[in-house]
C-alpha positions, -999 to 999 in steps of 0.1 A, spaced: 139 281 -587 110 250 -586 129 238 -556 129 270 -540 90 274 -548 88 237 -535 101 244 -499 80 275 -498 49 260 -505 56 230 -477 63 260 -453 29 275 -462 11 243 -462 31 238 -428 22 270 -417 -15 262 -422 -13 230 -405 -5 246 -372 -29 275 -373 -55 250 -379 -45 227 -349 -39 259 -331 -76 264 -333 -90 233 -309 -114 254 -286 -105 271 -248 -91 253 -225 -119 236 -205 -120 260 -167 -135 239 -142 -171 228 -140 -177 229 -104 -154 253 -92 -165 250 -53 -153 213 -53 -115 221 -59 -97 235 -30 -84 270 -35 -48 262 -43 -58 240 -67 -82 267 -88 -51 289 -83 -32 264 -104 -55 258 -126 -65 297 -136 -25 301 -137 -23 277 -165 -55 290 -182 -40 320 -185 -10 308 -196 -25 290 -224 -47 320 -232 -12 336 -240 3 305 -262 -30 287 -279 -10 266 -298 17 251 -271 0 212 -264 24 206 -232 4 235 -216 -27 221 -223 -14 188 -211 -4 203 -182 -38 217 -179 -54 183 -178 -28 168 -155 -42 192 -129 -76 186 -137 -66 148 -134 -45 143 -105 -73 168 -84 -101 154 -93 -118 165 -123 -121 138 -151 -141 153 -170 -121 184 -175 -90 163 -180 -103 148 -208 -113 175 -227 -80 195 -222 -62 164 -226 -81 155 -260 -68 191 -269 -29 185 -263 -32 153 -284 -48 175 -314 -21 200 -312 5 170 -309 -8 137 -319 28 126 -312 32 127 -276 22 92 -258 19 103 -224 -8 130 -233 -27 100 -247 -20 76 -218 -35 103 -196 -63 109 -221 -72 72 -216 -68 75 -176 -95 105 -179 -112 87 -198 -115 52 -177 -126 74 -146 -154 93 -165 -168 59 -172 -160 59 -213 -141 22 -210 -139 25 -250 -126 54 -253 -99 49 -227 -82 18 -248 -86 36 -282 -65 67 -265 -41 36 -245 -38 22 -283 -27 50 -297 0 56 -266 14 21 -272 16 31 -310 41 59 -302 57 38 -270 56 11 -275 80 -4 -248 63 7 -222 46 -21 -205 19 -3 -184 2 10 -213 -6 -30 -215 -15 -41 -187 -33 -7 -173 -62 -11 -203 -58 -50 -193 -75 -48 -162 -98 -20 -174 -115 -48 -201 -107 -74 -174 -129 -61 -153 -155 -53 -185 -153 -90 -190 -138 -88 -220 -110 -111 -209 -101 -125 -241 -91 -90 -252 -74 -84 -218 -54 -117 -220 -38 -105 -250 -27 -75 -240 -8 -88 -206 7 -109 -229 18 -84 -245 34 -68 -215 46 -104 -204 67 -104 -243 83 -66 -230 98 -90 -199 110 -116 -220 129 -95 -243 147 -77 -215 172 -96 -193 158 -92 -155 124 -90 -145 105 -58 -150 98 -36 -120 61 -45 -130 66 -77 -133 33 -85 -109 10 -68 -132 10 -90 -166 13 -124 -140 -15 -111 -118 -35 -99 -151 -29 -135 -169 -34 -155 -141 -70 -141 -135 -77 -141 -171 -68 -178 -170 -90 -182 -137 -119 -163 -158 -113 -190 -187 -118 -221 -166 -80 -228 -174 -65 -232 -137 -40 -250 -139 -22 -228 -164 -25 -200 -140 -5 -222 -111 31 -216 -126 27 -181 -133 17 -174 -96 44 -198 -83 66 -181 -108 54 -148 -95 56 -155 -57 93 -160 -60 96 -126 -69 69 -106 -47 58 -112 -14 18 -103 -13 -14 -121 2 -27 -112 -27 -8 -136 -47 -12 -161 -22 -53 -157 -28 -50 -159 -63 -26 -190 -59 -48 -204 -37 -77 -201 -55 -61 -219 -85 -48 -244 -69 -88 -252 -57 -94 -251 -88 -75 -277 -97 -83 -298 -77 -52 -294 -54 -68 -284 -22 -40 -293 2 -16 -272 -15 -45 -242 -12 -48 -250 25 -11 -239 34 -11 -207 19 -23 -177 39 -45 -155 21 -60 -131 50 -56 -93 37 -59 -99 0 -88 -76 -9 -60 -53 -28 -38 -65 -52 3 -49 -49 7 -16 -67 25 -17 -97 51 9 -107 46 31 -137 72 59 -135 48 82 -159 21 82 -131 44 101 -112 34 134 -136 0 127 -125 10 129 -85 36 157 -88 2 175 -99 -19 171 -70 -26 206 -56 -36 213 -22 -33 204 15 -49 167 8 -34 164 -25 -2 176 -11 -7 148 15 -14 120 -5 14 129 -30 37 128 2 23 96 18 33 77 -18 69 91 -16 74 75 20 53 44 11 80 34 -16 107 45 1 116 79 -21 129 98 8 146 126 -11 117 136 -32 96 131 1 116 161 21 113 181 -12 75 175 -16 70 181 21 91 210 26 71 226 -5 39 218 15 48 233 44 64 270 32 22 270 28 8 250 58 39 258 82 17 244 114 -5 215 99 -2 189 125 -2 160 97 22 176 74 42 176 108 32 139 113 48 130 77 75 152 84 83 128 113 75 96 92 102 110 74 131 112 101 116 79 112 126 64 77 158 77 76 166 68 117 170 104 131 151 93 160 159 126 179 148 147 147 114 121 150 109 130 185 116 169 180 91 171 154 62 155 169 70 171 204 65 206 182 31 193 172 18 184 203 26 216 213 4 230 185 -25 209 192 -22 194 227 -52 177 223 -45 156 195 -43 121 204 -23 102 173 5 126 181 13 119 222 2 81 204 33 86 181 57 106 203 51 77 225 65 52 198 91 76 191 103 79 230 103 41 231 125 38 200 147 68 219 145 47 253 126 72 271 104 49 282 88 69 312 80 100 290 69 74 265 44 60 292 31 97 299 22 104 261 6 70 254 -13 77 284 -22 107 272 -34 96 240 -59 71 261 -72 97 280 -81 118 253 -95 87 231 -107 65 255 -109 39 229 -78 41 211 -67 5 211 -29 13 198 -25 38 227 -38 12 249 -13 -19 235 15 6 239 7 12 276 12 -22 281 43 -27 258 60 1 278 47 -11 312 61 -48 303 94 -29 293 96 -4 324 89 -38 347 116 -58 331 87 -86 321 107 -93 285 134 -109 301 134 -144 328 97 -155 324 100 -175 361 115 -144 377 84 -119 375 66 -106 399 29 -115 401 19 -76 410 41 -68 377 24 -92 356 -8 -80 368 -3 -45 366 7 -46 327 -22 -69 322 -46 -40 329 -39 -19 298 -37 -50 275 -72 -59 291 -81 -29 282 -69 -31 247 -87 -64 242 -123 -57 254 -121 -26 223 -109 -49 198 -73 -59 189 -67 -67 151 -31 -82 146 -25 -116 155 7 -113 167 -7 -91 195 -33 -115 205 -2 -140 207 13 -113 233 -15 -110 249 -21 -147 252 14 -151 265 15 -128 292 -20 -144 305 -2 -173 310 24 -160 328 2 -144 352 -16 -174 357 -45 -170 335 -42 -200 320 -79 -208 308 -76 -169 294 -45 -176 278 -60 -210 260 -92 -185 250 -71 -162 232 -46 -182 219 -65 -207 202 -88 -182 182 -55 -172 172 -50 -209 158 -82 -210 140 -66 -172 118 -51 -176 85 -24 -149 94 -13 -167 126 20 -169 134 39 -199 144 47 -185 180 9 -190 186 13 -231 188 43 -226 209 30 -207 232 -7 -226 233 11 -260 238 28 -242 262 -2 -228 282 -19 -261 280 12 -277 298 12 -254 326 -25 -265 327 -17 -297 332 -30 -310 300 0 -329 280 -24 -342 256 -36 -310 247 1 -296 245 16 -325 224 -18 -325 195 -16 -283 202 29 -287 191 19 -314 160 -8 -293 148 15 -261 149 45 -284 128 21 -296 102 12 -263 90 49 -245 94 75 -277 92 104 -257 89 102 -233 119 130 -240 147 108 -230 175 80 -260 167 104 -286 157 119 -279 189 93 -284 207 81 -309 191 116 -329 197 116 -316 231 80 -341 233 96 -371 213 124 -368 241 100 -365 271 80 -397 260 107 -417 252 103 -410 212 63 -416 210 57 -380 198 63 -380 161 
């Protein structure tokens, strides 16, 4: 009898706790409804209706919080996710997203506390260490940040292979060590990371570490162009946030994320879902074309872009992308037509002019034997390339291609000027020195040709093209060239 009464009392107490926890207040409505896309508002309203019918469901409030968080409402997300953690304090993902929302509202202390709660519930989830570590690092709280990065590193050390997010804690620890003037300790961490990923940002940090440690020569060998952004760090929990994006802009952002990470099956589903609402949206058709391109389905790639060009004949990017697709389909004449159409619609479209130049090279068969090239063909191919470079071309490889064509056309001074500038760039490929050396040779400047080849081999000692070039000069000079 006493046991029955005890069980009954326990049940009553639990029921009382449930009633208390369910009284967390109403779900938050949008603060600025006009800031949200129509589909976003509808999704929010539908979710609020579900919560009103079942106010004690923590998962429903977490979903509402994710809707707000994924679609630009971190303040509302903070309220909804705090309610979710009150209803179910054991949900590590709710605490995690509460932390993300809090950080986005500028409340870093609340964000750090929320992640601490999440780590207590899911201590094996590495992003719960390195994500707040970066927040603390940005706040100047370097020692606290380093401890969290070390926590993520300890998890990986307990595994038999590198973690998917291996770059995160290594970059975090290295940045902390640089902040603490311990560059020599950052170097082995970054050297190890360079064996796991290839990214300019890693080279950038390693070059900084080398310089601060007094190893300037080692720093000079690293290419650091485009190093402003770190690599992305995978976190499967953030997929929930990505899937909560609504509205055309949100859907496109999610689709682009899936395509960029090679998750083509998920991208297929997401594109089909979005096109059910926006069947004739040009940007969605472009993403569908990207999907076909990623799967190697050239005919489908071309077909989708032709559909897009019919829907909006004045869209320059569509004609340019169709030119690329047709080039891959080896329909070069039609590709040239669409590349010209893109340039006609948008005269400053650099990529369109470059593609016209590339297609002229292919159609005039200038990609084969150099000595057999017709001067008139070379001059015609250079017309669109000259136009592109008048506007401004960013990629070093394109500058090398242009310099090569200028050299073949006999415009040696122009070729040398273009290629000399390329070799001053940190992202220049080894072929820049090879072609520049050849241009100097054709310009009857053997000394400059030799110096260029030596400069290139010093920069890229293992490049076979430069090795052959230096060896050729060595033989020509009776072994005098180094």
